[in-house]
VOTOR-673426 format. One line per field, with one value per residue (C-alpha): residue number from 0; x, y, z. Coordinates in steps of 0.25 Angstrom, whole numbers, always signed. Layout:
N
n NUM | ...
u X | ...
v Y | ...
w Z | ...
//
This chain:
521
n 0 | 1 | 2 | 3 | 4 | 5 | 6 | 7 | 8 | 9 | 10 | 11 | 12 | 13 | 14 | 15 | 16 | 17 | 18 | 19 | 20 | 21 | 22 | 23 | 24 | 25 | 26 | 27 | 28 | 29 | 30 | 31 | 32 | 33 | 34 | 35 | 36 | 37 | 38 | 39 | 40 | 41 | 42 | 43 | 44 | 45 | 46 | 47 | 48 | 49 | 50 | 51 | 52 | 53 | 54 | 55 | 56 | 57 | 58 | 59 | 60 | 61 | 62 | 63 | 64 | 65 | 66 | 67 | 68 | 69 | 70 | 71 | 72 | 73 | 74 | 75 | 76 | 77 | 78 | 79 | 80 | 81 | 82 | 83 | 84 | 85 | 86 | 87 | 88 | 89 | 90 | 91 | 92 | 93 | 94 | 95 | 96 | 97 | 98 | 99 | 100 | 101 | 102 | 103 | 104 | 105 | 106 | 107 | 108 | 109 | 110 | 111 | 112 | 113 | 114 | 115 | 116 | 117 | 118 | 119 | 120 | 121 | 122 | 123 | 124 | 125 | 126 | 127 | 128 | 129 | 130 | 131 | 132 | 133 | 134 | 135 | 136 | 137 | 138 | 139 | 140 | 141 | 142 | 143 | 144 | 145 | 146 | 147 | 148 | 149 | 150 | 151 | 152 | 153 | 154 | 155 | 156 | 157 | 158 | 159 | 160 | 161 | 162 | 163 | 164 | 165 | 166 | 167 | 168 | 169 | 170 | 171 | 172 | 173 | 174 | 175 | 176 | 177 | 178 | 179 | 180 | 181 | 182 | 183 | 184 | 185 | 186 | 187 | 188 | 189 | 190 | 191 | 192 | 193 | 194 | 195 | 196 | 197 | 198 | 199 | 200 | 201 | 202 | 203 | 204 | 205 | 206 | 207 | 208 | 209 | 210 | 211 | 212 | 213 | 214 | 215 | 216 | 217 | 218 | 219 | 220 | 221 | 222 | 223 | 224 | 225 | 226 | 227 | 228 | 229 | 230 | 231 | 232 | 233 | 234 | 235 | 236 | 237 | 238 | 239 | 240 | 241 | 242 | 243 | 244 | 245 | 246 | 247 | 248 | 249 | 250 | 251 | 252 | 253 | 254 | 255 | 256 | 257 | 258 | 259 | 260 | 261 | 262 | 263 | 264 | 265 | 266 | 267 | 268 | 269 | 270 | 271 | 272 | 273 | 274 | 275 | 276 | 277 | 278 | 279 | 280 | 281 | 282 | 283 | 284 | 285 | 286 | 287 | 288 | 289 | 290 | 291 | 292 | 293 | 294 | 295 | 296 | 297 | 298 | 299 | 300 | 301 | 302 | 303 | 304 | 305 | 306 | 307 | 308 | 309 | 310 | 311 | 312 | 313 | 314 | 315 | 316 | 317 | 318 | 319 | 320 | 321 | 322 | 323 | 324 | 325 | 326 | 327 | 328 | 329 | 330 | 331 | 332 | 333 | 334 | 335 | 336 | 337 | 338 | 339 | 340 | 341 | 342 | 343 | 344 | 345 | 346 | 347 | 348 | 349 | 350 | 351 | 352 | 353 | 354 | 355 | 356 | 357 | 358 | 359 | 360 | 361 | 362 | 363 | 364 | 365 | 366 | 367 | 368 | 369 | 370 | 371 | 372 | 373 | 374 | 375 | 376 | 377 | 378 | 379 | 380 | 381 | 382 | 383 | 384 | 385 | 386 | 387 | 388 | 389 | 390 | 391 | 392 | 393 | 394 | 395 | 396 | 397 | 398 | 399 | 400 | 401 | 402 | 403 | 404 | 405 | 406 | 407 | 408 | 409 | 410 | 411 | 412 | 413 | 414 | 415 | 416 | 417 | 418 | 419 | 420 | 421 | 422 | 423 | 424 | 425 | 426 | 427 | 428 | 429 | 430 | 431 | 432 | 433 | 434 | 435 | 436 | 437 | 438 | 439 | 440 | 441 | 442 | 443 | 444 | 445 | 446 | 447 | 448 | 449 | 450 | 451 | 452 | 453 | 454 | 455 | 456 | 457 | 458 | 459 | 460 | 461 | 462 | 463 | 464 | 465 | 466 | 467 | 468 | 469 | 470 | 471 | 472 | 473 | 474 | 475 | 476 | 477 | 478 | 479 | 480 | 481 | 482 | 483 | 484 | 485 | 486 | 487 | 488 | 489 | 490 | 491 | 492 | 493 | 494 | 495 | 496 | 497 | 498 | 499 | 500 | 501 | 502 | 503 | 504 | 505 | 506 | 507 | 508 | 509 | 510 | 511 | 512 | 513 | 514 | 515 | 516 | 517 | 518 | 519 | 520
u +146 | +145 | +153 | +166 | +168 | +181 | +185 | +198 | +203 | +208 | +223 | +227 | +231 | +228 | +228 | +242 | +246 | +247 | +262 | +259 | +249 | +249 | +250 | +262 | +271 | +285 | +290 | +282 | +269 | +266 | +272 | +269 | +283 | +277 | +280 | +279 | +266 | +261 | +262 | +249 | +244 | +247 | +232 | +227 | +236 | +233 | +218 | +212 | +198 | +195 | +180 | +176 | +164 | +168 | +157 | +147 | +149 | +163 | +168 | +183 | +187 | +202 | +214 | +221 | +232 | +237 | +245 | +250 | +236 | +226 | +222 | +214 | +204 | +196 | +181 | +168 | +155 | +145 | +133 | +138 | +150 | +159 | +174 | +182 | +195 | +194 | +205 | +204 | +212 | +219 | +213 | +225 | +222 | +207 | +203 | +216 | +210 | +222 | +221 | +206 | +208 | +218 | +208 | +197 | +207 | +210 | +195 | +193 | +205 | +200 | +186 | +191 | +199 | +190 | +200 | +200 | +214 | +212 | +206 | +191 | +186 | +172 | +170 | +176 | +172 | +176 | +174 | +168 | +182 | +186 | +194 | +193 | +191 | +191 | +183 | +190 | +189 | +195 | +207 | +213 | +228 | +241 | +247 | +259 | +269 | +266 | +267 | +281 | +286 | +283 | +289 | +302 | +302 | +288 | +286 | +287 | +273 | +266 | +271 | +268 | +254 | +252 | +257 | +250 | +237 | +242 | +246 | +232 | +225 | +235 | +232 | +217 | +220 | +229 | +218 | +210 | +221 | +225 | +239 | +241 | +255 | +257 | +258 | +266 | +265 | +256 | +246 | +245 | +236 | +235 | +221 | +215 | +203 | +191 | +196 | +211 | +215 | +224 | +219 | +229 | +223 | +229 | +227 | +229 | +226 | +227 | +238 | +234 | +235 | +225 | +231 | +227 | +217 | +209 | +202 | +212 | +202 | +210 | +224 | +231 | +245 | +253 | +262 | +276 | +271 | +277 | +266 | +268 | +278 | +292 | +297 | +287 | +287 | +290 | +301 | +290 | +282 | +295 | +297 | +283 | +278 | +264 | +260 | +262 | +255 | +254 | +269 | +270 | +262 | +269 | +282 | +277 | +272 | +286 | +293 | +283 | +287 | +302 | +300 | +291 | +301 | +314 | +310 | +316 | +311 | +319 | +322 | +324 | +330 | +330 | +319 | +308 | +316 | +328 | +318 | +312 | +326 | +330 | +318 | +321 | +336 | +340 | +338 | +327 | +334 | +334 | +324 | +332 | +345 | +338 | +330 | +337 | +327 | +317 | +314 | +321 | +308 | +301 | +313 | +310 | +296 | +300 | +310 | +300 | +289 | +299 | +306 | +310 | +303 | +288 | +289 | +297 | +287 | +275 | +265 | +253 | +252 | +245 | +258 | +266 | +256 | +257 | +272 | +271 | +260 | +269 | +276 | +264 | +258 | +245 | +249 | +253 | +239 | +231 | +231 | +232 | +246 | +248 | +248 | +243 | +233 | +239 | +229 | +230 | +239 | +230 | +236 | +227 | +234 | +229 | +229 | +234 | +245 | +256 | +268 | +281 | +290 | +303 | +315 | +322 | +336 | +339 | +353 | +349 | +336 | +328 | +326 | +311 | +307 | +306 | +292 | +288 | +275 | +267 | +276 | +271 | +281 | +286 | +278 | +285 | +289 | +280 | +280 | +271 | +258 | +255 | +247 | +232 | +231 | +227 | +238 | +235 | +233 | +246 | +247 | +251 | +265 | +268 | +263 | +272 | +284 | +281 | +280 | +294 | +300 | +294 | +299 | +313 | +313 | +307 | +319 | +329 | +323 | +323 | +338 | +342 | +335 | +342 | +355 | +352 | +348 | +361 | +370 | +362 | +364 | +379 | +380 | +384 | +373 | +374 | +377 | +365 | +364 | +370 | +360 | +363 | +356 | +341 | +334 | +320 | +314 | +317 | +309 | +296 | +288 | +289 | +300 | +301 | +313 | +315 | +326 | +330 | +339 | +337 | +333 | +319 | +320 | +328 | +323 | +323 | +323 | +323 | +329 | +327 | +313 | +308 | +302 | +304 | +311 | +301 | +298 | +294 | +301 | +291 | +298 | +309 | +323 | +329 | +340 | +335 | +343 | +338 | +343 | +341 | +343 | +343 | +346 | +361 | +365 | +371 | +361 | +361 | +359 | +357 | +354 | +345 | +339 | +329 | +320 | +315 | +312 | +324 | +328 | +339 | +346 | +353 | +355 | +370 | +370 | +361 | +366 | +368 | +382 | +388 | +399 | +410 | +409 | +417 | +431 | +431 | +436
v +134 | +120 | +109 | +106 | +92 | +84 | +84 | +90 | +90 | +76 | +76 | +70 | +56 | +44 | +43 | +41 | +30 | +36 | +40 | +36 | +33 | +41 | +55 | +64 | +67 | +72 | +57 | +54 | +47 | +33 | +26 | +15 | +12 | +11 | +18 | +33 | +39 | +47 | +62 | +69 | +84 | +94 | +99 | +86 | +85 | +98 | +99 | +104 | +99 | +109 | +113 | +100 | +91 | +77 | +66 | +77 | +78 | +80 | +95 | +96 | +107 | +108 | +99 | +93 | +86 | +79 | +66 | +58 | +52 | +59 | +72 | +75 | +85 | +91 | +89 | +91 | +83 | +92 | +86 | +83 | +92 | +81 | +85 | +75 | +72 | +67 | +60 | +60 | +53 | +64 | +66 | +61 | +47 | +47 | +33 | +26 | +13 | +10 | +23 | +22 | +9 | +15 | +25 | +15 | +6 | +18 | +19 | +4 | +3 | +15 | +9 | -5 | -1 | +9 | +14 | +28 | +29 | +28 | +39 | +37 | +36 | +41 | +40 | +35 | +38 | +42 | +57 | +60 | +60 | +47 | +51 | +41 | +49 | +46 | +54 | +53 | +59 | +73 | +74 | +86 | +85 | +81 | +69 | +62 | +67 | +81 | +79 | +72 | +83 | +94 | +86 | +79 | +69 | +66 | +63 | +48 | +48 | +56 | +47 | +35 | +39 | +42 | +29 | +21 | +26 | +23 | +9 | +6 | +11 | +3 | -10 | -8 | -7 | -19 | -27 | -25 | -29 | -15 | -11 | +4 | +3 | +18 | +22 | +36 | +48 | +55 | +44 | +46 | +58 | +65 | +70 | +80 | +74 | +82 | +84 | +86 | +72 | +66 | +55 | +48 | +43 | +34 | +38 | +33 | +18 | +20 | +10 | +1 | -14 | -24 | -36 | -51 | -48 | -38 | -37 | -38 | -34 | -21 | -23 | -9 | -12 | -20 | -31 | -25 | -11 | -3 | +5 | +15 | +26 | +22 | +28 | +20 | +7 | -6 | -15 | -25 | -13 | -8 | -21 | -21 | -33 | -36 | -43 | -31 | -30 | -21 | -21 | -11 | -1 | -5 | -2 | +12 | +16 | +13 | +22 | +33 | +31 | +32 | +44 | +52 | +49 | +52 | +62 | +53 | +42 | +29 | +27 | +39 | +39 | +47 | +38 | +29 | +17 | +20 | +21 | +8 | +1 | +7 | +1 | -12 | -12 | -2 | -4 | +5 | +17 | +19 | +30 | +32 | +35 | +47 | +50 | +44 | +48 | +38 | +26 | +13 | +6 | +15 | +12 | -3 | +0 | +7 | -4 | -15 | -7 | -5 | -19 | -23 | -37 | -36 | -47 | -39 | -27 | -26 | -36 | -26 | -11 | -13 | -19 | -7 | +2 | -5 | -4 | +11 | +15 | +16 | +28 | +37 | +45 | +51 | +65 | +60 | +55 | +67 | +78 | +80 | +83 | +98 | +100 | +107 | +104 | +107 | +108 | +118 | +126 | +127 | +125 | +121 | +119 | +108 | +113 | +101 | +98 | +87 | +82 | +90 | +83 | +77 | +86 | +81 | +85 | +85 | +85 | +75 | +68 | +63 | +48 | +45 | +33 | +19 | +14 | +0 | -6 | -7 | +3 | +16 | +28 | +34 | +45 | +58 | +58 | +67 | +71 | +63 | +70 | +76 | +68 | +70 | +72 | +86 | +92 | +96 | +111 | +118 | +126 | +141 | +138 | +128 | +138 | +149 | +139 | +135 | +150 | +153 | +141 | +146 | +160 | +155 | +146 | +158 | +167 | +156 | +154 | +169 | +170 | +158 | +165 | +178 | +171 | +164 | +177 | +184 | +172 | +172 | +187 | +186 | +175 | +179 | +177 | +166 | +170 | +169 | +157 | +158 | +164 | +153 | +142 | +141 | +139 | +132 | +146 | +151 | +141 | +148 | +137 | +128 | +131 | +128 | +122 | +123 | +116 | +122 | +119 | +104 | +95 | +92 | +77 | +80 | +74 | +83 | +77 | +83 | +73 | +62 | +65 | +69 | +83 | +90 | +103 | +111 | +107 | +112 | +110 | +112 | +106 | +117 | +120 | +106 | +102 | +95 | +88 | +92 | +82 | +84 | +71 | +72 | +61 | +60 | +71 | +69 | +73 | +87 | +89 | +101 | +102 | +113 | +119 | +129 | +139 | +146 | +143 | +138 | +136 | +126 | +129 | +117 | +122 | +121 | +107 | +102 | +111 | +103 | +98 | +100 | +91 | +99 | +99 | +88 | +93 | +98 | +87
w -485 | -491 | -484 | -490 | -495 | -493 | -508 | -510 | -525 | -529 | -531 | -545 | -546 | -538 | -523 | -518 | -508 | -494 | -490 | -476 | -465 | -452 | -447 | -451 | -439 | -437 | -437 | -450 | -453 | -451 | -464 | -473 | -480 | -495 | -508 | -509 | -512 | -524 | -522 | -519 | -521 | -511 | -512 | -508 | -496 | -491 | -492 | -479 | -476 | -465 | -466 | -474 | -470 | -470 | -471 | -470 | -455 | -451 | -452 | -453 | -444 | -446 | -451 | -439 | -446 | -459 | -460 | -472 | -476 | -467 | -461 | -448 | -446 | -434 | -438 | -432 | -434 | -440 | -433 | -419 | -418 | -414 | -415 | -422 | -430 | -444 | -450 | -466 | -477 | -485 | -499 | -507 | -500 | -501 | -506 | -502 | -497 | -488 | -481 | -479 | -473 | -463 | -459 | -457 | -449 | -440 | -437 | -435 | -426 | -417 | -416 | -414 | -402 | -396 | -385 | -380 | -382 | -398 | -405 | -409 | -423 | -424 | -439 | -452 | -467 | -481 | -486 | -499 | -506 | -501 | -488 | -477 | -463 | -448 | -438 | -425 | -411 | -410 | -400 | -394 | -390 | -396 | -401 | -394 | -405 | -402 | -387 | -389 | -398 | -387 | -376 | -381 | -369 | -363 | -348 | -345 | -338 | -349 | -361 | -353 | -350 | -365 | -370 | -360 | -366 | -380 | -376 | -370 | -383 | -391 | -382 | -385 | -400 | -400 | -393 | -405 | -414 | -419 | -419 | -421 | -429 | -429 | -415 | -414 | -405 | -416 | -414 | -399 | -396 | -383 | -382 | -373 | -365 | -360 | -346 | -350 | -349 | -360 | -369 | -377 | -391 | -401 | -415 | -429 | -431 | -446 | -448 | -437 | -439 | -436 | -430 | -431 | -420 | -428 | -442 | -453 | -464 | -467 | -472 | -472 | -474 | -484 | -479 | -475 | -474 | -463 | -455 | -444 | -440 | -441 | -428 | -420 | -428 | -421 | -428 | -433 | -438 | -445 | -452 | -457 | -450 | -452 | -439 | -430 | -417 | -404 | -403 | -414 | -406 | -393 | -400 | -405 | -391 | -386 | -396 | -393 | -378 | -381 | -390 | -380 | -369 | -376 | -387 | -398 | -407 | -405 | -420 | -430 | -444 | -457 | -463 | -458 | -463 | -454 | -442 | -445 | -446 | -432 | -426 | -432 | -428 | -417 | -402 | -396 | -389 | -374 | -369 | -356 | -364 | -370 | -357 | -345 | -335 | -340 | -332 | -336 | -335 | -345 | -355 | -353 | -357 | -370 | -373 | -372 | -380 | -391 | -391 | -406 | -404 | -403 | -392 | -383 | -383 | -374 | -378 | -377 | -377 | -364 | -358 | -363 | -357 | -343 | -344 | -347 | -337 | -324 | -331 | -332 | -321 | -318 | -323 | -336 | -339 | -333 | -344 | -359 | -364 | -366 | -381 | -393 | -404 | -418 | -430 | -441 | -433 | -421 | -407 | -396 | -382 | -373 | -358 | -350 | -340 | -343 | -335 | -339 | -348 | -343 | -347 | -359 | -353 | -338 | -332 | -321 | -326 | -314 | -312 | -312 | -304 | -312 | -313 | -316 | -318 | -305 | -298 | -294 | -296 | -283 | -277 | -273 | -258 | -250 | -235 | -226 | -224 | -210 | -200 | -201 | -186 | -181 | -172 | -158 | -156 | -152 | -139 | -140 | -135 | -146 | -156 | -151 | -151 | -165 | -170 | -164 | -172 | -185 | -183 | -180 | -193 | -201 | -197 | -200 | -214 | -217 | -213 | -222 | -234 | -231 | -231 | -244 | -251 | -246 | -252 | -265 | -267 | -265 | -275 | -289 | -299 | -309 | -323 | -333 | -341 | -355 | -365 | -375 | -366 | -368 | -355 | -353 | -349 | -363 | -370 | -374 | -380 | -392 | -402 | -417 | -423 | -438 | -446 | -459 | -470 | -470 | -482 | -485 | -482 | -469 | -455 | -443 | -429 | -415 | -405 | -414 | -418 | -432 | -431 | -444 | -448 | -439 | -425 | -411 | -398 | -386 | -373 | -370 | -374 | -373 | -382 | -395 | -406 | -420 | -431 | -446 | -455 | -470 | -480 | -484 | -474 | -460 | -449 | -443 | -428 | -420 | -405 | -401 | -388 | -393 | -385 | -398 | -412 | -419 | -434 | -437 | -450 | -456 | -470 | -469 | -464 | -475 | -486 | -499 | -502 | -516 | -521 | -528 | -543 | -550 | -556 | -570 | -580
//
């Protein structure tokens, strides 16, 4: 069979302006706040190129994901058999010079930094039909967004270890004059190493900015354009300041730390503009108010990283990493996060061990030890080891005496156990727990929550995080607050504790209201 060329049918009209830059996510893509784009045809947007041969050497094996302006395929080099990931501009934006420049920017940034914590780019080019593409290393694992969705509140040591790796990679990029500007959980990948270790990889430098220390030959944004994902934008980035530096990435990492620990975003709203206004005016919330067992010293790290004024934040990403390092432990860096690979409906589990998450609700939360820089966490108390000297051999008399002692102790222990059993049998058995209360043992795995009867433009949030009308709960039957917001309607909230698939029907709450007809003249 002849090789398939990458030439989908050309949509009518001119190439539209891209609606956004970045990967689609439950929180929305990275955005440029510019006028709305022209519509594109559904045929062009849904073209699957699986099986096609790109640049006469990369066979596209399967579609891994599709974002606002690009799509990613698993591919294999036809000659050497190398397994790679190919990021390709979608057909409707082929020939767009700004998007092509962004793809090239991503390749240049990764090559310029050359850090193991940044995904490697092997090749870059343009297909026969004018679509710019990147060929990157293929990673198996999951991104931090998926990990955070499975575990509402991550263990302190685990998220600290992940972000220390991220900050070290960012510090290397900043040293080369490159600011990421779109740091978010979806751009942090937890990859499986060959020996089962976890390798943290930083993705998507497509809207990275070259600072004054780097080459300024490529200008990718217009003055005043707001670039990035609003939930993680620093105040100066939200204002559209042009002279941004490493501080925007430090702020975004602080937001990610807060979100991973509390299960909530610091600022939410019904629109991107509301989120930006809050980041500019509202005080940053306290993580310990949402999760009191967190160390006070850790909260101070979050507050410093997310300070509204750039001068009050950490000067370098390396300084942030040093402040966060004492909160990680050896076990948090030993293995790959247990996860799944999702592509074209295929699920592939990664076998690995991870520390158990701290429960979201406890009646008496433990007080973990405060750890500061240069201070080792206290070790568990153990009994002293026996002396290494060899004891003198016992005489037969001593052995007989010790045996008599052990026989006596054994008889007393048996009598005590018998007495306890008699008392237990005389007690009246406790009544069974009410059937309406779900227990942890009844949780049989991930449950799917479906919200029906809501307007098409409504926003669905779970514990303050946008999730969409269908989402999964994976960390047990804990109480969750589902909130639906719609324009010109009061928000609707429901508290759920699901052990099986659940449908929330909100048709009554969002039924259209009709005014009474005017009186007859």
